[in-house]
C-alpha positions as CSV (number, residue, x, y, z in Angstrom):
1,X,-123.8,51.1,-68.0
2,X,-125.0,48.5,-65.6
3,X,-123.3,45.1,-65.5
4,X,-125.4,42.0,-64.8
5,X,-124.2,40.1,-61.9
6,X,-124.6,36.4,-61.6
7,X,-125.7,34.7,-58.4
8,X,-123.6,32.2,-56.8
9,X,-126.5,29.8,-56.7
10,X,-129.5,30.7,-58.9
11,X,-132.7,30.5,-56.9
12,X,-134.5,28.4,-59.4
13,X,-132.8,25.9,-61.5
14,X,-135.0,24.3,-64.1
15,X,-134.9,20.6,-64.2
16,X,-135.5,18.1,-66.9
17,X,-139.1,17.7,-65.7
18,X,-139.8,21.4,-66.3
19,X,-140.5,22.3,-62.7
20,X,-142.5,25.5,-62.4
21,X,-141.3,28.5,-60.5
22,X,-144.0,27.8,-57.9
23,X,-142.8,24.2,-57.3
24,X,-139.3,25.4,-57.2
25,X,-140.2,28.0,-54.6
26,X,-141.8,25.4,-52.4
27,X,-138.8,23.1,-52.8
28,X,-136.5,26.0,-51.7
29,X,-138.7,26.7,-48.7
30,X,-138.4,23.0,-47.8
31,X,-134.7,23.1,-48.0
32,X,-134.5,26.1,-45.7
33,X,-136.9,24.4,-43.3
34,X,-134.9,21.2,-43.2
35,X,-131.8,23.2,-42.0
36,X,-133.9,24.8,-39.1
37,X,-135.3,21.3,-38.2
38,X,-131.8,20.0,-38.1
39,X,-131.0,22.7,-35.5
40,X,-134.1,21.8,-33.4
41,X,-133.2,18.1,-33.5
42,X,-129.5,18.8,-32.4
43,X,-130.9,20.7,-29.5
44,X,-133.5,18.2,-28.3
45,X,-136.5,19.9,-29.7
46,X,-139.2,18.2,-31.7
47,X,-139.4,18.7,-35.4
48,X,-143.0,17.8,-36.2
49,X,-145.5,20.5,-37.2
50,X,-148.1,21.0,-34.6
51,X,-149.0,22.2,-31.1
52,X,-147.0,21.2,-28.1
53,X,-147.4,21.3,-24.2
54,X,-144.8,21.0,-21.4
55,X,-145.8,20.3,-17.8
56,X,-144.3,22.2,-14.8
57,X,-141.5,19.7,-14.3
58,X,-141.0,18.2,-17.7
59,X,-137.9,18.9,-19.7
60,X,-139.3,17.9,-23.1
61,X,-142.2,19.1,-25.1
62,X,-145.0,16.8,-25.7
63,X,-146.9,16.7,-29.1
64,X,-150.6,17.6,-28.5
65,X,-152.1,17.8,-32.0
66,X,-151.4,18.9,-35.5
67,X,-153.9,21.7,-35.2
68,X,-156.0,23.0,-32.4
69,X,-159.1,25.2,-32.6
70,X,-159.4,28.1,-30.3
71,X,-161.9,26.2,-28.2
72,X,-159.5,23.3,-27.9
73,X,-156.6,25.6,-26.8
74,X,-158.9,27.3,-24.3
75,X,-159.9,23.8,-22.9
76,X,-156.1,22.9,-22.5
77,X,-155.6,26.2,-20.6
78,X,-158.5,25.6,-18.3
79,X,-157.4,22.0,-17.5
80,X,-153.7,22.7,-17.2
81,X,-153.3,26.4,-16.5
82,X,-150.2,28.5,-17.1
83,X,-150.3,29.5,-13.4
84,X,-149.5,25.9,-12.6
85,X,-146.5,25.9,-14.7
86,X,-147.8,24.5,-17.9
87,X,-146.4,25.9,-21.2
88,X,-148.0,25.7,-24.7
89,X,-146.5,26.5,-28.1
90,X,-146.5,25.7,-31.7
91,X,-143.5,24.2,-33.3
92,X,-142.1,27.4,-34.6
93,X,-142.4,29.1,-31.1
94,X,-140.5,26.3,-29.2
95,X,-137.1,27.8,-29.8
96,X,-138.0,31.4,-29.2
97,X,-136.8,31.6,-25.6
98,X,-133.7,29.4,-26.0
99,X,-130.5,30.5,-24.5
100,X,-128.8,29.3,-27.8
101,X,-128.7,31.9,-30.5
102,X,-128.8,29.1,-33.2
103,X,-132.1,27.8,-31.9
104,X,-133.6,31.3,-31.7
105,X,-132.6,31.8,-35.4
106,X,-134.2,28.4,-36.3
107,X,-137.4,29.4,-34.7
108,X,-137.5,32.6,-36.7
109,X,-136.7,30.7,-39.9
110,X,-139.5,28.2,-39.3
111,X,-141.9,31.0,-38.6
112,X,-140.9,32.9,-41.8
113,X,-141.1,29.7,-43.9
114,X,-144.5,28.9,-42.5
115,X,-145.8,32.3,-43.7
116,X,-144.1,32.2,-47.1
117,X,-145.4,28.6,-47.7
118,X,-148.9,29.6,-46.8
119,X,-148.8,32.4,-49.4
120,X,-147.3,30.2,-52.0
121,X,-149.7,27.3,-51.5
122,X,-152.8,29.6,-51.6
123,X,-151.3,31.6,-54.5
124,X,-151.9,34.9,-52.5
125,X,-149.8,37.9,-53.3
126,X,-147.0,38.4,-50.8
127,X,-147.2,41.0,-48.0
128,X,-144.5,43.5,-47.1
129,X,-143.8,41.1,-44.1
130,X,-143.3,38.2,-46.5
131,X,-140.9,40.2,-48.6
132,X,-138.9,41.3,-45.4
133,X,-138.8,37.6,-44.2
134,X,-137.6,36.4,-47.6
135,X,-134.8,38.9,-47.6
136,X,-133.7,37.9,-44.1
137,X,-133.9,34.2,-44.8
138,X,-131.0,34.0,-47.2
139,X,-128.5,35.2,-44.7
140,X,-130.1,33.3,-41.7
141,X,-130.1,30.1,-43.8
142,X,-126.5,30.5,-44.6
143,X,-125.6,31.1,-40.9
144,X,-127.5,27.9,-39.8
145,X,-126.0,25.8,-42.6
146,X,-122.5,27.0,-41.9
147,X,-123.0,26.2,-38.1
148,X,-124.2,22.7,-39.0
149,X,-121.0,22.2,-41.0
150,X,-118.7,23.1,-38.1
151,X,-118.1,20.5,-35.5
152,X,-119.4,21.6,-32.1
153,X,-116.9,22.4,-29.3
154,X,-118.4,19.7,-27.1
155,X,-118.1,17.1,-29.8
156,X,-114.5,18.1,-30.6
157,X,-113.4,17.9,-26.9
158,X,-115.2,14.5,-26.5
159,X,-113.3,13.1,-29.6
160,X,-110.0,14.4,-28.2
161,X,-110.6,12.6,-24.9
162,X,-111.6,9.3,-26.7
163,X,-108.4,9.4,-28.7
164,X,-106.2,10.0,-25.7
């Protein structure tokens, strides 16, 4: 009665080394993250996990630390307050307010991957949010990957000018 459908690309392809499903899942998360990191790099954002700060007149984010405790974050805020124009964010949040949809998508992908990786590495059961993130990631990953394959309009117009 039901026909079995095959996937275009199976989620876990066993390799000759006998990779476990757990390892394959982490590898898949890495692949999706790499695509989001590529978007960040193309748009001048950092791609190193950690906490970042940006001064009132700064154009770029500065790496602060791989991890900050609540006390360390509070000390930063006291020394360089938001009211003075300072901004703070972790890597995943850097692209949230971008005017470019591709960067906002990449930010969401990094955030979802972070949660899924945390569950996979600690072997905790997934939450409903994890499942929702995983369902959305496939489509978003394809959007980002296809955008990376297309030459940008700015790059195409630059190439046209240099040929003329």
